[in-house]
N, C-alpha and C positions, 0 to 999 in steps of 0.2 A: 140774299139767299132764302131758298123760297122753304114753305114750311116743310114739304116732305125730307128736304136736306137738313134741317135744322133737329128734326127726329129723329135723325141719322146720329148726332150725336151726342159723344156720353156729359154726363152729367153737369153741369158749372161752364160747358167749353160755349153754351152761346150767349152767354152776361156778355162778353166784350166784342162781339160782333158789330161791324159800322158798313153802313152803305159807301162808303168811299174805299172799298175793297172788294174784290173776288174772292167766294171760300170754296173750297174744296175738302171734303173730308174722303181720306183713305183707309184703308185695313191692306195690312200686310200682314199677311199669314204666317204661321207660323216657323215652315221651312224656309224663308228669308232671313238672312244671317243680317247681323250690325253692320258687318260692311259691304256687304249687297243691297240693303236698305240707304244706306250712306250717301253710296256711289250712285244710285237713283234716283236720290232728292238732290242731290247735287247737279244733275244736270236738268232735272227740273227747273233749277235754280239759275242754270248760267245760261240756258237755250230758252226760255222760254219765260223768267220773270217770277217763276214763283217764290217765296217763302214761308221755312219753317215756323208755326204758330206755336205748335202744341203737338208734344207726343205721348202717349201713355200703356204701358207695356202692362202685357197681361200673363198672367202666371199659367198661359196654355203656350205663353211664347209668342204670340201676335200680337201686334202693334195697332193703334188707331192713330192717325196722322191728321192734322189741320193744318191745310197749306193758303198764304194767302198772295194776291199780288195788285197793285190799284188798278182799278178799274180806266180805261180808256176812255179818251175825251172823245173817240170818234161814235157817234151812233152805230156804223155798222159794225159788225163783228169782221174780222177780219184773223185768217188761221193763225195758226201757233210760227207753222213753219212756210216759209214761201213753198210757191205752186209749183212744181215743174211742167 
C-alpha cells in the first residue's frame, strides 16, 4: 500500500498490513444502511475476491472499511471483470 493510502487509514490499522495482499480502504457515508453495506461488500467478496478485514463505525453513522485480497502472481494487471 502506498504512503498516501496508509495515511487515510484510522490509527492502528496499518500495523498488520502485509505485502502479500492488496489493501483498499473505503469510507461508507452515513446514508448507506447496514444491510446495503453488507450487500455491497458481499458482492465485492464474491466477484472480485476481496475480504473484509476491519470495520469502524463512527458516531455520525459513517463507516471506514478495510478490504484485502491476495496479490496476483501475474505481473500485468488484469481487470476485475471480463472485457466485453
